[in-house]
ZALOVEX-479208 format. One record per residue: residue in three letters; x, y, z of N, C-alpha, C in turn. Coordinates in pm, whole numbers. Layout:
<sites>
> residuo  n.u  n.v  n.w  ca.u  ca.v  ca.w  c.u  c.v  c.w
> ala  X  Y  Z  X  Y  Z  X  Y  Z
...
</sites>
This chain:
<sites>
> residuo  n.u  n.v  n.w  ca.u  ca.v  ca.w  c.u  c.v  c.w
> met  10257  11472  11060  10282  11318  11091  10411  11275  10972
> pro  10502  11225  11011  10625  11219  10916  10609  11087  10838
> leu  10647  11100  10714  10680  10945  10635  10797  10974  10617
> glu  10891  10864  10668  11043  10848  10657  11075  10741  10541
> ile  11130  10782  10435  11168  10736  10315  11317  10683  10326
> ala  11351  10582  10335  11494  10534  10325  11513  10488  10178
> val  11617  10523  10103  11652  10498  10007  11804  10422  10033
> ile  11797  10286  9953  11931  10215  10000  11971  10129  9883
> arg  12100  10184  9855  12177  10124  9719  12256  9993  9763
> asn  12207  9886  9689  12291  9766  9650  12324  9743  9548
> asp  12336  9871  9465  12423  9856  9340  12466  10019  9320
> glu  12612  10024  9316  12677  10154  9325  12638  10215  9201
> leu  12622  10167  9076  12581  10222  8954  12469  10296  8901
> trp  12378  10310  9038  12250  10394  9054  12294  10523  9035
> pro  12244  10617  8971  12268  10782  8980  12274  10823  9130
> ser  12351  10921  9153  12350  10961  9304  12249  11053  9348
> asp  12178  11098  9255  12071  11215  9284  11919  11181  9300
> leu  11893  11037  9324  11782  10983  9298  11684  10990  9435
> asp  11745  11025  9545  11685  11016  9685  11582  11123  9680
> ala  11591  11248  9639  11484  11344  9642  11385  11300  9550
> val  11438  11277  9424  11328  11222  9343  11245  11098  9376
> ala  11291  10999  9446  11206  10919  9505  11130  10986  9583
> glu  11161  11038  9674  11049  11088  9794  10969  11205  9737
> gln  10998  11258  9645  10886  11335  9555  10789  11267  9484
> ala  10816  11155  9433  10732  11076  9373  10654  10999  9459
> val  10706  10947  9579  10621  10889  9696  10513  10994  9733
> leu  10569  11146  9770  10471  11209  9829  10362  11248  9729
> ala  10401  11262  9600  10300  11280  9493  10206  11169  9503
> ala  10235  11057  9502  10155  10935  9496  10054  10916  9611
> leu  10129  10946  9729  10027  10950  9848  9938  11061  9850
> glu  9964  11201  9778  9831  11289  9747  9744  11243  9675
> gly  9804  11185  9565  9721  11165  9441  9613  11048  9455
> ser  9660  10971  9564  9586  10841  9586  9461  10897  9672
> lys  9490  10995  9749  9410  11059  9858  9399  10970  9982
> ala  9523  10876  10008  9556  10812  10117  9588  10908  10218
> lys  9581  10876  10341  9598  10958  10443  9729  10903  10554
> leu  9814  10978  10580  9894  10912  10683  9816  10909  10798
> lys  9827  10823  10911  9738  10800  11005  9843  10784  11151
> gly  9952  10819  11116  10071  10816  11224  10215  10822  11126
> ala  10318  10795  11225  10461  10794  11175  10446  10667  11105
> ala  10529  10691  10972  10537  10575  10867  10663  10584  10808
> glu  10697  10451  10785  10814  10422  10699  10815  10326  10558
> leu  10883  10364  10491  10892  10300  10362  11057  10296  10316
> ser  11081  10178  10263  11214  10165  10215  11204  10143  10079
> ile  11300  10202  9999  11326  10175  9845  11449  10154  9818
> leu  11473  10032  9774  11586  9953  9747  11607  9961  9596
> leu  11751  10021  9586  11804  10034  9453  11891  9921  9425
> thr  11855  9826  9326  11940  9700  9322  11971  9687  9160
> asn  12012  9571  9150  12046  9556  9016  11950  9388  8956
> asp  11976  9363  8821  11888  9263  8796  11909  9132  8840
> ala  12030  9100  8859  12076  8990  8953  11996  8944  9095
> glu  12000  9061  9163  11943  9071  9308  11760  9055  9269
> gln  11707  9141  9185  11582  9147  9148  11548  9027  9118
> gln  11631  8937  9045  11549  8814  8981  11554  8729  9103
> glu  11641  8728  9193  11638  8637  9312  11499  8695  9406
> leu  11480  8819  9410  11358  8851  9480  11222  8804  9423
> asn  11237  8812  9300  11122  8777  9210  11086  8630  9208
> arg  11236  8552  9225  11193  8389  9225  11136  8373  9375
> glu  11185  8398  9459  11170  8381  9580  11030  8411  9632
> trp  10968  8549  9587  10854  8590  9630  10728  8570  9549
> arg  10754  8572  9414  10654  8573  9324  10670  8432  9221
> gly  10780  8356  9265  10802  8226  9171  10817  8252  9035
> lys  10885  8383  8998  10921  8408  8851  11061  8420  8832
> asp  11126  8331  8788  11277  8336  8765  11330  8436  8666
> ser  11294  8549  8682  11352  8654  8592  11336  8811  8651
> ser  11429  8891  8625  11424  9014  8692  11315  9080  8629
> thr  11282  9211  8690  11182  9262  8678  11189  9413  8691
> asn  11108  9531  8649  11150  9646  8689  11126  9708  8827
> val  10998  9664  8884  10973  9725  9019  10900  9579  9077
> leu  10934  9587  9226  10886  9482  9305  10818  9565  9416
> ser  10707  9528  9478  10658  9609  9589  10602  9480  9697
> phe  10662  9507  9812  10627  9425  9933  10541  9520  10055
> pro  10413  9534  10027  10349  9590  10113  10351  9523  10268
> gln  10336  9594  10363  10331  9553  10501  10197  9596  10554
> ile  10118  9673  10501  9988  9719  10541  9874  9648  10482
> glu  9759  9672  10536  9654  9617  10466  9620  9689  10363
> pro  9564  9633  10230  9531  9699  10114  9429  9803  10142
> phe  9457  9943  10130  9354  10057  10147  9326  10068  10286
> gly  9423  10010  10380  9400  10036  10520  9482  10143  10559
> ala  9510  10162  10686  9582  10273  10767  9698  10284  10686
> val  9750  10412  10673  9880  10437  10619  9961  10486  10747
> ser  10014  10392  10822  10115  10405  10925  10180  10316  10955
> gly  10298  10316  11029  10402  10208  11069  10490  10178  10948
> ile  10533  10055  10951  10628  10025  10835  10530  9988  10720
> leu  10546  10064  10622  10457  10066  10492  10496  9961  10408
> gly  10612  9919  10396  10679  9803  10316  10799  9861  10231
> asp  10835  9786  10152  10963  9805  10048  10935  9819  9901
> ile  11004  9865  9831  10985  9894  9690  11126  9857  9634
> thr  11145  9755  9553  11285  9724  9509  11268  9742  9342
> leu  11405  9816  9282  11411  9849  9159  11506  9807  9090
> ala  11524  9748  8965  11628  9694  8908  11708  9795  8791
> arg  11809  9847  8844  11891  9950  8758  11892  9918  8601
> glu  11911  9781  8574  11970  9756  8405  11823  9741  8355
> thr  11730  9697  8405  11584  9690  8347  11517  9825  8329
> leu  11541  9923  8422  11513  10052  8423  11559  10138  8291
> glu  11711  10112  8269  11781  10156  8175  11741  10126  8055
> gln  11720  9970  8028  11657  9943  7913  11533  9953  7852
> glu  11441  9979  7955  11313  10020  7928  11291  10172  7894
> ala  11378  10268  7954  11357  10379  7940  11411  10427  7774
> ala  11505  10348  7767  11585  10342  7621  11467  10306  7522
> glu  11407  10206  7559  11325  10128  7449  11196  10211  7437
> gln  11145  10304  7532  11028  10377  7566  11070  10532  7499
> gly  11205  10560  7484  11235  10710  7452  11222  10806  7562
> val  11231  10761  7674  11196  10849  7789  11334  10858  7886
> ser  11354  10969  7967  11443  10989  8034  11456  10867  8152
> phe  11574  10836  8198  11588  10758  8284  11531  10797  8425
> thr  11522  10946  8463  11477  10955  8587  11318  10975  8590
> asp  11263  11006  8464  11125  11001  8438  11076  10871  8446
> his  11131  10763  8386  11110  10629  8405  11113  10575  8567
> phe  11198  10629  8633  11236  10592  8768  11112  10662  8848
> arg  11079  10777  8816  10949  10838  8888  10839  10751  8856
> his  10817  10715  8735  10698  10643  8690  10703  10516  8788
> leu  10831  10436  8816  10827  10302  8875  10805  10320  9023
> val  10865  10436  9075  10847  10442  9215  10665  10470  9267
> val  10612  10560  9177  10476  10583  9191  10414  10455  9183
> his  10432  10376  9061  10351  10252  9049  10378  10151  9176
> gly  10510  10139  9227  10532  10047  9328  10467  10098  9453
> phe  10479  10223  9464  10398  10299  9578  10262  10268  9593
> leu  10193  10272  9462  10055  10250  9479  10019  10094  9516
> his  10102  10006  9457  10077  9891  9501  10101  9867  9662
> ile  10187  9932  9727  10196  9941  9864  10074  9969  9933
> leu  9994  10111  9876  9852  10122  9930  9748  10016  9892
> gly  9785  9913  9818  9669  9833  9773  9612  9815  9646
> tyr  9673  9928  9531  9621  9920  9410  9689  9791  9344
> asp  9618  9761  9224  9694  9632  9155  9626  9627  9018
> his  9693  9567  8925  9636  9570  8788  9611  9431  8727
> leu  9542  9322  8814  9523  9186  8791  9426  9188  8692
> thr  9313  9247  8682  9215  9291  8610  9216  9394  8506
> asp  9146  9385  8421  9127  9521  8312  9061  9637  8386
> glu  8991  9604  8477  8930  9720  8570  9020  9775  8651
> glu  9079  9702  8718  9200  9736  8808  9319  9835  8751
> ala  9352  9742  8632  9461  9820  8544  9444  9969  8494
> leu  9283  9992  8456  9244  10095  8409  9239  10219  8503
> glu  9206  10145  8661  9210  10245  8766  9327  10307  8799
> met  9426  10189  8816  9574  10215  8878  9634  10305  8770
> glu  9636  10255  8613  9715  10361  8515  9665  10491  8517
> gly  9498  10531  8543  9451  10626  8529  9518  10720  8665
> leu  9545  10647  8782  9589  10724  8886  9719  10760  8844
> glu  9813  10655  8816  9948  10692  8762  9964  10807  8684
> thr  9876  10831  8598  9894  10927  8487  9859  11058  8536
> gln  9781  11086  8624  9732  11204  8705  9837  11245  8781
> ile  9902  11141  8871  9989  11169  8951  10147  11214  8871
> leu  10177  11146  8776  10292  11178  8686  10272  11341  8611
> ala  10150  11348  8574  10121  11467  8500  10182  11583  8624
> lys  10125  11548  8720  10161  11678  8836  10331  11663  8854
> leu  10380  11566  8828  10541  11573  8832  10614  11593  8705
> gly  10531  11647  8606  10578  11664  8454  10622  11553  8395
> val  10551  11441  8409  10614  11329  8341  10472  11296  8235
> ala  10533  11264  8103  10430  11225  8001  10367  11096  8045
> asp  10233  11087  7992  10181  10965  8002  10211  10854  7956
> pro  10272  10760  8075  10394  10634  8017  10272  10527  7941
> tyr  10150  10543  7941  10058  10433  7886  9972  10508  7749
> ala  10032  10599  7700  9976  10675  7575  10036  10587  7481
> asp  9971  10563  7383  10039  10494  7253  10096  10619  7142
</sites>
């Protein structure tokens, strides 16, 4: 059962080699979460800039600022993984700044945020300390399999 991942660029300054990185991150998150595809499924990943991300964040979350990643799930939390799963949007300038501040490569930070965004699509969240511990632990395990250091280590 195929999972079709569409990577859409609304900002031409994104590196051109990220489609395979995004797909690898999503598939690792799917496997690591133990969620199972229940039929053909589609996911879109929008590579945008801070200005567009700020508009999306203002419109959908009431927050008038850019943010690194937004997820727009179209499936029930922890429900069947099939059909149109949703959209993940990433802001290039914010990712570049955060990667530099954290001393990690842009590609590793991108991998982390794609995994993070896809776990939100599946139903994971970090609104409570308990949810955050579960989600961050899962992210850390998935990223380790991708060769990415624990983003939550101090």
